[in-house]
C-alpha positions as protocol buffer text, in pm:
chain_id: "A"
residue {
  index: 1
  type: UNK
  ca { x: 4837 y: -5968 z: -2323 }
}
residue {
  index: 2
  type: UNK
  ca { x: 4686 y: -5672 z: -2501 }
}
residue {
  index: 3
  type: UNK
  ca { x: 4325 y: -5779 z: -2449 }
}
residue {
  index: 4
  type: UNK
  ca { x: 4369 y: -5919 z: -2097 }
}
residue {
  index: 5
  type: UNK
  ca { x: 4241 y: -5605 z: -1918 }
}
residue {
  index: 6
  type: UNK
  ca { x: 3917 y: -5629 z: -2116 }
}
residue {
  index: 7
  type: UNK
  ca { x: 3855 y: -5974 z: -1968 }
}
residue {
  index: 8
  type: UNK
  ca { x: 3734 y: -5819 z: -1643 }
}
residue {
  index: 9
  type: UNK
  ca { x: 3577 y: -5493 z: -1529 }
}
residue {
  index: 10
  type: UNK
  ca { x: 3599 y: -5290 z: -1209 }
}
residue {
  index: 11
  type: UNK
  ca { x: 3277 y: -5092 z: -1183 }
}
residue {
  index: 12
  type: UNK
  ca { x: 3335 y: -4800 z: -943 }
}
residue {
  index: 13
  type: UNK
  ca { x: 3113 y: -4750 z: -643 }
}
residue {
  index: 14
  type: UNK
  ca { x: 3094 y: -4480 z: -381 }
}
residue {
  index: 15
  type: UNK
  ca { x: 3428 y: -4343 z: -263 }
}
residue {
  index: 16
  type: UNK
  ca { x: 3335 y: -4425 z: 97 }
}
residue {
  index: 17
  type: UNK
  ca { x: 3217 y: -4781 z: 32 }
}
residue {
  index: 18
  type: UNK
  ca { x: 3440 y: -5063 z: 160 }
}
residue {
  index: 19
  type: UNK
  ca { x: 3238 y: -5328 z: -26 }
}
residue {
  index: 20
  type: UNK
  ca { x: 3345 y: -5511 z: -343 }
}
residue {
  index: 21
  type: UNK
  ca { x: 3087 y: -5739 z: -501 }
}
residue {
  index: 22
  type: UNK
  ca { x: 3297 y: -6001 z: -680 }
}
residue {
  index: 23
  type: UNK
  ca { x: 3129 y: -6183 z: -970 }
}
residue {
  index: 24
  type: UNK
  ca { x: 3374 y: -6436 z: -1117 }
}
residue {
  index: 25
  type: UNK
  ca { x: 3157 y: -6695 z: -1293 }
}
residue {
  index: 26
  type: UNK
  ca { x: 2869 y: -6510 z: -1462 }
}
residue {
  index: 27
  type: UNK
  ca { x: 3004 y: -6490 z: -1819 }
}
residue {
  index: 28
  type: UNK
  ca { x: 2968 y: -6737 z: -2105 }
}
residue {
  index: 29
  type: UNK
  ca { x: 3223 y: -6556 z: -2325 }
}
residue {
  index: 30
  type: UNK
  ca { x: 3509 y: -6765 z: -2465 }
}
residue {
  index: 31
  type: UNK
  ca { x: 3754 y: -6585 z: -2697 }
}
residue {
  index: 32
  type: UNK
  ca { x: 3818 y: -6759 z: -3030 }
}
residue {
  index: 33
  type: UNK
  ca { x: 4181 y: -6827 z: -2948 }
}
residue {
  index: 34
  type: UNK
  ca { x: 4074 y: -7010 z: -2631 }
}
residue {
  index: 35
  type: UNK
  ca { x: 3785 y: -7195 z: -2798 }
}
residue {
  index: 36
  type: UNK
  ca { x: 4029 y: -7370 z: -3032 }
}
residue {
  index: 37
  type: UNK
  ca { x: 4184 y: -7551 z: -2735 }
}
residue {
  index: 38
  type: UNK
  ca { x: 3851 y: -7693 z: -2616 }
}
residue {
  index: 39
  type: UNK
  ca { x: 3764 y: -8033 z: -2764 }
}
residue {
  index: 40
  type: UNK
  ca { x: 3384 y: -8014 z: -2722 }
}
residue {
  index: 41
  type: UNK
  ca { x: 3152 y: -7956 z: -3014 }
}
residue {
  index: 42
  type: UNK
  ca { x: 2962 y: -7626 z: -3019 }
}
residue {
  index: 43
  type: UNK
  ca { x: 2648 y: -7796 z: -2887 }
}
residue {
  index: 44
  type: UNK
  ca { x: 2843 y: -7976 z: -2613 }
}
residue {
  index: 45
  type: UNK
  ca { x: 3013 y: -7652 z: -2515 }
}
residue {
  index: 46
  type: UNK
  ca { x: 2682 y: -7469 z: -2487 }
}
residue {
  index: 47
  type: UNK
  ca { x: 2553 y: -7742 z: -2257 }
}
residue {
  index: 48
  type: UNK
  ca { x: 2868 y: -7725 z: -2046 }
}
residue {
  index: 49
  type: UNK
  ca { x: 2828 y: -7349 z: -2017 }
}
residue {
  index: 50
  type: UNK
  ca { x: 2469 y: -7406 z: -1904 }
}
residue {
  index: 51
  type: UNK
  ca { x: 2595 y: -7624 z: -1620 }
}
residue {
  index: 52
  type: UNK
  ca { x: 2903 y: -7426 z: -1515 }
}
residue {
  index: 53
  type: UNK
  ca { x: 2801 y: -7062 z: -1557 }
}
residue {
  index: 54
  type: UNK
  ca { x: 2659 y: -6878 z: -1255 }
}
residue {
  index: 55
  type: UNK
  ca { x: 2390 y: -6736 z: -1478 }
}
residue {
  index: 56
  type: UNK
  ca { x: 2243 y: -6394 z: -1398 }
}
residue {
  index: 57
  type: UNK
  ca { x: 2471 y: -6334 z: -1099 }
}
residue {
  index: 58
  type: UNK
  ca { x: 2614 y: -6021 z: -1263 }
}
residue {
  index: 59
  type: UNK
  ca { x: 2257 y: -5891 z: -1291 }
}
residue {
  index: 60
  type: UNK
  ca { x: 2187 y: -5974 z: -926 }
}
residue {
  index: 61
  type: UNK
  ca { x: 2500 y: -5782 z: -823 }
}
residue {
  index: 62
  type: UNK
  ca { x: 2419 y: -5494 z: -1054 }
}
residue {
  index: 63
  type: UNK
  ca { x: 2067 y: -5458 z: -922 }
}
residue {
  index: 64
  type: UNK
  ca { x: 2190 y: -5480 z: -565 }
}
residue {
  index: 65
  type: UNK
  ca { x: 2441 y: -5206 z: -632 }
}
residue {
  index: 66
  type: UNK
  ca { x: 2162 y: -4984 z: -759 }
}
residue {
  index: 67
  type: UNK
  ca { x: 1947 y: -5051 z: -453 }
}
residue {
  index: 68
  type: UNK
  ca { x: 2217 y: -5005 z: -189 }
}
residue {
  index: 69
  type: UNK
  ca { x: 2232 y: -4684 z: 6 }
}
residue {
  index: 70
  type: UNK
  ca { x: 2608 y: -4658 z: -48 }
}
residue {
  index: 71
  type: UNK
  ca { x: 2695 y: -4798 z: -390 }
}
residue {
  index: 72
  type: UNK
  ca { x: 2940 y: -5089 z: -363 }
}
residue {
  index: 73
  type: UNK
  ca { x: 3221 y: -5150 z: -608 }
}
residue {
  index: 74
  type: UNK
  ca { x: 3185 y: -5443 z: -848 }
}
residue {
  index: 75
  type: UNK
  ca { x: 3458 y: -5661 z: -992 }
}
residue {
  index: 76
  type: UNK
  ca { x: 3312 y: -5869 z: -1275 }
}
residue {
  index: 77
  type: UNK
  ca { x: 3476 y: -6138 z: -1484 }
}
residue {
  index: 78
  type: UNK
  ca { x: 3389 y: -6082 z: -1851 }
}
residue {
  index: 79
  type: UNK
  ca { x: 3502 y: -6424 z: -1971 }
}
residue {
  index: 80
  type: UNK
  ca { x: 3385 y: -6772 z: -1880 }
}
residue {
  index: 81
  type: UNK
  ca { x: 3542 y: -6975 z: -1603 }
}
residue {
  index: 82
  type: UNK
  ca { x: 3620 y: -7224 z: -1880 }
}
residue {
  index: 83
  type: UNK
  ca { x: 3888 y: -6977 z: -1996 }
}
residue {
  index: 84
  type: UNK
  ca { x: 4048 y: -6964 z: -1651 }
}
residue {
  index: 85
  type: UNK
  ca { x: 3889 y: -6986 z: -1309 }
}
residue {
  index: 86
  type: UNK
  ca { x: 4022 y: -6685 z: -1117 }
}
residue {
  index: 87
  type: UNK
  ca { x: 3922 y: -6835 z: -783 }
}
residue {
  index: 88
  type: UNK
  ca { x: 4132 y: -7149 z: -810 }
}
residue {
  index: 89
  type: UNK
  ca { x: 4494 y: -7183 z: -705 }
}
residue {
  index: 90
  type: UNK
  ca { x: 4716 y: -7214 z: -1015 }
}
residue {
  index: 91
  type: UNK
  ca { x: 4933 y: -7477 z: -845 }
}
residue {
  index: 92
  type: UNK
  ca { x: 4929 y: -7793 z: -631 }
}
residue {
  index: 93
  type: UNK
  ca { x: 4734 y: -7622 z: -350 }
}
residue {
  index: 94
  type: UNK
  ca { x: 4412 y: -7652 z: -552 }
}
residue {
  index: 95
  type: UNK
  ca { x: 4206 y: -7954 z: -446 }
}
residue {
  index: 96
  type: UNK
  ca { x: 3986 y: -7929 z: -756 }
}
residue {
  index: 97
  type: UNK
  ca { x: 4288 y: -8015 z: -970 }
}
residue {
  index: 98
  type: UNK
  ca { x: 4211 y: -8374 z: -868 }
}
residue {
  index: 99
  type: UNK
  ca { x: 3907 y: -8364 z: -1102 }
}
residue {
  index: 100
  type: UNK
  ca { x: 4076 y: -8163 z: -1377 }
}
residue {
  index: 101
  type: UNK
  ca { x: 3944 y: -7830 z: -1252 }
}
residue {
  index: 102
  type: UNK
  ca { x: 4240 y: -7628 z: -1136 }
}
residue {
  index: 103
  type: UNK
  ca { x: 4278 y: -7274 z: -1263 }
}
residue {
  index: 104
  type: UNK
  ca { x: 4262 y: -7409 z: -1620 }
}
residue {
  index: 105
  type: UNK
  ca { x: 4002 y: -7684 z: -1656 }
}
residue {
  index: 106
  type: UNK
  ca { x: 4083 y: -7999 z: -1850 }
}
residue {
  index: 107
  type: UNK
  ca { x: 3763 y: -8184 z: -1755 }
}
residue {
  index: 108
  type: UNK
  ca { x: 3396 y: -8095 z: -1771 }
}
residue {
  index: 109
  type: UNK
  ca { x: 3128 y: -8083 z: -1503 }
}
residue {
  index: 110
  type: UNK
  ca { x: 3058 y: -8447 z: -1589 }
}
residue {
  index: 111
  type: UNK
  ca { x: 3428 y: -8542 z: -1571 }
}
residue {
  index: 112
  type: UNK
  ca { x: 3466 y: -8574 z: -1946 }
}
residue {
  index: 113
  type: UNK
  ca { x: 3745 y: -8426 z: -2157 }
}
residue {
  index: 114
  type: UNK
  ca { x: 3731 y: -8048 z: -2200 }
}
residue {
  index: 115
  type: UNK
  ca { x: 4092 y: -7991 z: -2303 }
}
residue {
  index: 116
  type: UNK
  ca { x: 4367 y: -8239 z: -2380 }
}
residue {
  index: 117
  type: UNK
  ca { x: 4525 y: -8359 z: -2057 }
}
residue {
  index: 118
  type: UNK
  ca { x: 4870 y: -8242 z: -2178 }
}
residue {
  index: 119
  type: UNK
  ca { x: 4749 y: -7885 z: -2233 }
}
residue {
  index: 120
  type: UNK
  ca { x: 5002 y: -7633 z: -2103 }
}
residue {
  index: 121
  type: UNK
  ca { x: 4803 y: -7402 z: -1872 }
}
residue {
  index: 122
  type: UNK
  ca { x: 5073 y: -7134 z: -1853 }
}
residue {
  index: 123
  type: UNK
  ca { x: 4968 y: -6923 z: -2155 }
}
residue {
  index: 124
  type: UNK
  ca { x: 4614 y: -6889 z: -2017 }
}
residue {
  index: 125
  type: UNK
  ca { x: 4743 y: -6827 z: -1665 }
}
residue {
  index: 126
  type: UNK
  ca { x: 4970 y: -6551 z: -1793 }
}
residue {
  index: 127
  type: UNK
  ca { x: 4714 y: -6389 z: -2020 }
}
residue {
  index: 128
  type: UNK
  ca { x: 4404 y: -6405 z: -1801 }
}
residue {
  index: 129
  type: UNK
  ca { x: 4466 y: -6531 z: -1448 }
}
residue {
  index: 130
  type: UNK
  ca { x: 4756 y: -6313 z: -1335 }
}
residue {
  index: 131
  type: UNK
  ca { x: 4618 y: -5981 z: -1465 }
}
residue {
  index: 132
  type: UNK
  ca { x: 4287 y: -6060 z: -1293 }
}
residue {
  index: 133
  type: UNK
  ca { x: 4458 y: -6141 z: -964 }
}
residue {
  index: 134
  type: UNK
  ca { x: 4668 y: -5825 z: -981 }
}
residue {
  index: 135
  type: UNK
  ca { x: 4365 y: -5607 z: -1055 }
}
residue {
  index: 136
  type: UNK
  ca { x: 4161 y: -5760 z: -773 }
}
residue {
  index: 137
  type: UNK
  ca { x: 4453 y: -5710 z: -535 }
}
residue {
  index: 138
  type: UNK
  ca { x: 4472 y: -5345 z: -639 }
}
residue {
  index: 139
  type: UNK
  ca { x: 4095 y: -5302 z: -596 }
}
residue {
  index: 140
  type: UNK
  ca { x: 4113 y: -5433 z: -239 }
}
residue {
  index: 141
  type: UNK
  ca { x: 4419 y: -5220 z: -162 }
}
residue {
  index: 142
  type: UNK
  ca { x: 4232 y: -4917 z: -292 }
}
residue {
  index: 143
  type: UNK
  ca { x: 3936 y: -4981 z: -60 }
}
residue {
  index: 144
  type: UNK
  ca { x: 4175 y: -5028 z: 234 }
}
residue {
  index: 145
  type: UNK
  ca { x: 4348 y: -4700 z: 155 }
}
residue {
  index: 146
  type: UNK
  ca { x: 4019 y: -4514 z: 113 }
}
residue {
  index: 147
  type: UNK
  ca { x: 3815 y: -4659 z: 401 }
}
residue {
  index: 148
  type: UNK
  ca { x: 4053 y: -4852 z: 626 }
}
residue {
  index: 149
  type: UNK
  ca { x: 3887 y: -5182 z: 544 }
}
residue {
  index: 150
  type: UNK
  ca { x: 3752 y: -5393 z: 260 }
}
residue {
  index: 151
  type: UNK
  ca { x: 3461 y: -5635 z: 246 }
}
residue {
  index: 152
  type: UNK
  ca { x: 3462 y: -5883 z: -43 }
}
residue {
  index: 153
  type: UNK
  ca { x: 3126 y: -6044 z: -114 }
}
residue {
  index: 154
  type: UNK
  ca { x: 3155 y: -6324 z: -369 }
}
residue {
  index: 155
  type: UNK
  ca { x: 2835 y: -6369 z: -571 }
}
residue {
  index: 156
  type: UNK
  ca { x: 2790 y: -6726 z: -700 }
}
residue {
  index: 157
  type: UNK
  ca { x: 2519 y: -6976 z: -780 }
}
residue {
  index: 158
  type: UNK
  ca { x: 2497 y: -7354 z: -783 }
}
residue {
  index: 159
  type: UNK
  ca { x: 2264 y: -7620 z: -925 }
}
residue {
  index: 160
  type: UNK
  ca { x: 1982 y: -7775 z: -725 }
}
residue {
  index: 161
  type: UNK
  ca { x: 2121 y: -8123 z: -796 }
}
residue {
  index: 162
  type: UNK
  ca { x: 2491 y: -8210 z: -755 }
}
residue {
  index: 163
  type: UNK
  ca { x: 2707 y: -8229 z: -1065 }
}
residue {
  index: 164
  type: UNK
  ca { x: 2961 y: -8511 z: -1096 }
}
residue {
  index: 165
  type: UNK
  ca { x: 3260 y: -8279 z: -1055 }
}
residue {
  index: 166
  type: UNK
  ca { x: 3160 y: -8169 z: -705 }
}
residue {
  index: 167
  type: UNK
  ca { x: 3391 y: -8304 z: -436 }
}
residue {
  index: 168
  type: UNK
  ca { x: 3153 y: -8225 z: -149 }
}
residue {
  index: 169
  type: UNK
  ca { x: 2814 y: -8259 z: -314 }
}
residue {
  index: 170
  type: UNK
  ca { x: 2662 y: -8496 z: -59 }
}
residue {
  index: 171
  type: UNK
  ca { x: 2572 y: -8238 z: 203 }
}
residue {
  index: 172
  type: UNK
  ca { x: 2287 y: -7988 z: 238 }
}
residue {
  index: 173
  type: UNK
  ca { x: 2193 y: -7767 z: -58 }
}
residue {
  index: 174
  type: UNK
  ca { x: 2003 y: -7477 z: 101 }
}
residue {
  index: 175
  type: UNK
  ca { x: 1852 y: -7186 z: -97 }
}
residue {
  index: 176
  type: UNK
  ca { x: 2150 y: -6973 z: 12 }
}
residue {
  index: 177
  type: UNK
  ca { x: 2486 y: -7119 z: 114 }
}
residue {
  index: 178
  type: UNK
  ca { x: 2726 y: -6886 z: 293 }
}
residue {
  index: 179
  type: UNK
  ca { x: 3092 y: -6973 z: 245 }
}
residue {
  index: 180
  type: UNK
  ca { x: 3322 y: -6857 z: 522 }
}
residue {
  index: 181
  type: UNK
  ca { x: 3686 y: -6831 z: 619 }
}
residue {
  index: 182
  type: UNK
  ca { x: 3801 y: -6864 z: 980 }
}
residue {
  index: 183
  type: UNK
  ca { x: 4022 y: -6555 z: 952 }
}
residue {
  index: 184
  type: UNK
  ca { x: 3838 y: -6329 z: 708 }
}
residue {
  index: 185
  type: UNK
  ca { x: 3470 y: -6387 z: 794 }
}
residue {
  index: 186
  type: UNK
  ca { x: 3399 y: -6212 z: 1126 }
}
residue {
  index: 187
  type: UNK
  ca { x: 3083 y: -6309 z: 1318 }
}
residue {
  index: 188
  type: UNK
  ca { x: 2917 y: -5976 z: 1242 }
}
residue {
  index: 189
  type: UNK
  ca { x: 2950 y: -6023 z: 867 }
}
residue {
  index: 190
  type: UNK
  ca { x: 2803 y: -6372 z: 885 }
}
residue {
  index: 191
  type: UNK
  ca { x: 2516 y: -6258 z: 1108 }
}
residue {
  index: 192
  type: UNK
  ca { x: 2438 y: -5971 z: 872 }
}
residue {
  index: 193
  type: UNK
  ca { x: 2424 y: -6213 z: 578 }
}
residue {
  index: 194
  type: UNK
  ca { x: 2192 y: -6454 z: 760 }
}
residue {
  index: 195
  type: UNK
  ca { x: 1955 y: -6169 z: 839 }
}
residue {
  index: 196
  type: UNK
  ca { x: 1971 y: -6015 z: 492 }
}
residue {
  index: 197
  type: UNK
  ca { x: 1899 y: -6342 z: 310 }
}
residue {
  index: 198
  type: UNK
  ca { x: 1632 y: -6469 z: 551 }
}
residue {
  index: 199
  type: UNK
  ca { x: 1353 y: -6363 z: 308 }
}
residue {
  index: 200
  type: UNK
  ca { x: 1505 y: -6598 z: 47 }
}
residue {
  index: 201
  type: UNK
  ca { x: 1467 y: -6911 z: 258 }
}
residue {
  index: 202
  type: UNK
  ca { x: 1704 y: -7115 z: 467 }
}
residue {
  index: 203
  type: UNK
  ca { x: 2068 y: -7010 z: 479 }
}
residue {
  index: 204
  type: UNK
  ca { x: 2328 y: -7281 z: 527 }
}
residue {
  index: 205
  type: UNK
  ca { x: 2697 y: -7272 z: 604 }
}
residue {
  index: 206
  type: UNK
  ca { x: 2982 y: -7402 z: 385 }
}
residue {
  index: 207
  type: UNK
  ca { x: 2776 y: -7670 z: 210 }
}
residue {
  index: 208
  type: UNK
  ca { x: 2789 y: -7763 z: -72 }
}
residue {
  index: 209
  type: UNK
  ca { x: 3067 y: -7505 z: -123 }
}
residue {
  index: 210
  type: UNK
  ca { x: 3293 y: -7352 z: 138 }
}
residue {
  index: 211
  type: UNK
  ca { x: 3553 y: -7082 z: 177 }
}
residue {
  index: 212
  type: UNK
  ca { x: 3592 y: -6730 z: 44 }
}
residue {
  index: 213
  type: UNK
  ca { x: 3801 y: -6543 z: -211 }
}
residue {
  index: 214
  type: UNK
  ca { x: 4072 y: -6315 z: -76 }
}
residue {
  index: 215
  type: UNK
  ca { x: 4369 y: -6203 z: -288 }
}
residue {
  index: 216
  type: UNK
  ca { x: 4676 y: -6390 z: -168 }
}
residue {
  index: 217
  type: UNK
  ca { x: 4857 y: -6069 z: -75 }
}
residue {
  index: 218
  type: UNK
  ca { x: 4606 y: -6020 z: 207 }
}
residue {
  index: 219
  type: UNK
  ca { x: 4509 y: -6377 z: 287 }
}
residue {
  index: 220
  type: UNK
  ca { x: 4559 y: -6475 z: 648 }
}
residue {
  index: 221
  type: UNK
  ca { x: 4745 y: -6154 z: 732 }
}
residue {
  index: 222
  type: UNK
  ca { x: 4509 y: -5857 z: 699 }
}
residue {
  index: 223
  type: UNK
  ca { x: 4204 y: -5886 z: 923 }
}
residue {
  index: 224
  type: UNK
  ca { x: 4075 y: -5555 z: 783 }
}
residue {
  index: 225
  type: UNK
  ca { x: 3983 y: -5755 z: 474 }
}
residue {
  index: 226
  type: UNK
  ca { x: 3653 y: -5928 z: 537 }
}
residue {
  index: 227
  type: UNK
  ca { x: 3517 y: -6187 z: 297 }
}
residue {
  index: 228
  type: UNK
  ca { x: 3203 y: -6392 z: 249 }
}
residue {
  index: 229
  type: UNK
  ca { x: 3088 y: -6617 z: -34 }
}
residue {
  index: 230
  type: UNK
  ca { x: 2719 y: -6608 z: -123 }
}
residue {
  index: 231
  type: UNK
  ca { x: 2613 y: -6921 z: -315 }
}
residue {
  index: 232
  type: UNK
  ca { x: 2255 y: -6905 z: -441 }
}
residue {
  index: 233
  type: UNK
  ca { x: 2073 y: -7224 z: -541 }
}
residue {
  index: 234
  type: UNK
  ca { x: 1972 y: -7171 z: -902 }
}
residue {
  index: 235
  type: UNK
  ca { x: 1619 y: -7308 z: -887 }
}
residue {
  index: 236
  type: UNK
  ca { x: 1529 y: -7021 z: -652 }
}
residue {
  index: 237
  type: UNK
  ca { x: 1570 y: -6760 z: -927 }
}
residue {
  index: 238
  type: UNK
  ca { x: 1606 y: -6921 z: -1271 }
}
residue {
  index: 239
  type: UNK
  ca { x: 1520 y: -7216 z: -1493 }
}
residue {
  index: 240
  type: UNK
  ca { x: 1795 y: -7476 z: -1483 }
}
residue {
  index: 241
  type: UNK
  ca { x: 2025 y: -7534 z: -1654 }
}
residue {
  index: 242
  type: UNK
  ca { x: 2118 y: -7207 z: -1823 }
}
residue {
  index: 243
  type: UNK
  ca { x: 1763 y: -7077 z: -1863 }
}
residue {
  index: 244
  type: UNK
  ca { x: 1600 y: -6740 z: -1800 }
}
residue {
  index: 245
  type: UNK
  ca { x: 1575 y: -6566 z: -1467 }
}
residue {
  index: 246
  type: UNK
  ca { x: 1246 y: -6555 z: -1279 }
}
residue {
  index: 247
  type: UNK
  ca { x: 1092 y: -6338 z: -1007 }
}
residue {
  index: 248
  type: UNK
  ca { x: 1330 y: -6472 z: -743 }
}
residue {
  index: 249
  type: UNK
  ca { x: 1607 y: -6258 z: -890 }
}
residue {
  index: 250
  type: UNK
  ca { x: 1459 y: -5934 z: -760 }
}
residue {
  index: 251
  type: UNK
  ca { x: 1420 y: -6076 z: -409 }
}
residue {
  index: 252
  type: UNK
  ca { x: 1783 y: -6191 z: -408 }
}
residue {
  index: 253
  type: UNK
  ca { x: 1905 y: -5853 z: -533 }
}
residue {
  index: 254
  type: UNK
  ca { x: 1715 y: -5687 z: -252 }
}
residue {
  index: 255
  type: UNK
  ca { x: 1871 y: -5919 z: 3 }
}
residue {
  index: 256
  type: UNK
  ca { x: 2219 y: -5863 z: -135 }
}
residue {
  index: 257
  type: UNK
  ca { x: 2160 y: -5486 z: -117 }
}
residue {
  index: 258
  type: UNK
  ca { x: 2051 y: -5527 z: 245 }
}
residue {
  index: 259
  type: UNK
  ca { x: 2376 y: -5708 z: 320 }
}
residue {
  index: 260
  type: UNK
  ca { x: 2577 y: -5434 z: 150 }
}
residue {
  index: 261
  type: UNK
  ca { x: 2395 y: -5172 z: 358 }
}
residue {
  index: 262
  type: UNK
  ca { x: 2452 y: -5367 z: 679 }
}
residue {
  index: 263
  type: UNK
  ca { x: 2830 y: -5386 z: 631 }
}
residue {
  index: 264
  type: UNK
  ca { x: 2890 y: -5048 z: 468 }
}
residue {
  index: 265
  type: UNK
  ca { x: 2852 y: -4833 z: 779 }
}
């Protein structure tokens, strides 16, 4: 576990900020010891990373942090979601396990083999998933202790066209999808997000992706922890799949900063 802490970074913000920008899927990094368990060729793996990485979302969050009046905290995953996905349940509660995409993926975005089906997920869970979950829990607890509340804003992106792994890909795919939780997404947070992202086009709700990320120690019990998922359609700011960012990135960073400002006071 010696290198596990290096697999994520908590970038400090202002002492008085309750906001944590959470960026779980922006990295393409796969450590050599993890790569050996993936059956794809190098070219196939690069293509899979193109499809599954939320490219440039760390830059969007970083720019937003720089623009915000009160600098938010940032929790950024430094390794690919193909190592572990920190937002998935590591047990039978995870619906994506049905398509081989629990906390440790065994199938690709196109439902092909990524790892052998009999792969034991526990070593990756222990080395990467649990330290990440503990650190995120501590980050939220720290914001609660310092400010009396915490606001987690998940920064994601998704492709313009559904990928075969998506379980709910048949619904609307707006420029910005806002994922909510009945307990942790208060009406004021949702309204602030709709207003902040209005310059980026239509905002939709919980389609094609729904829900929010809240550490399990607070989930469903601590209403002082607010949470919202921001899913940005990739063609609004980059060349798909896996290509460079375009001018839309600056507009999105400005909108994210506006959301941070709206909920920081």
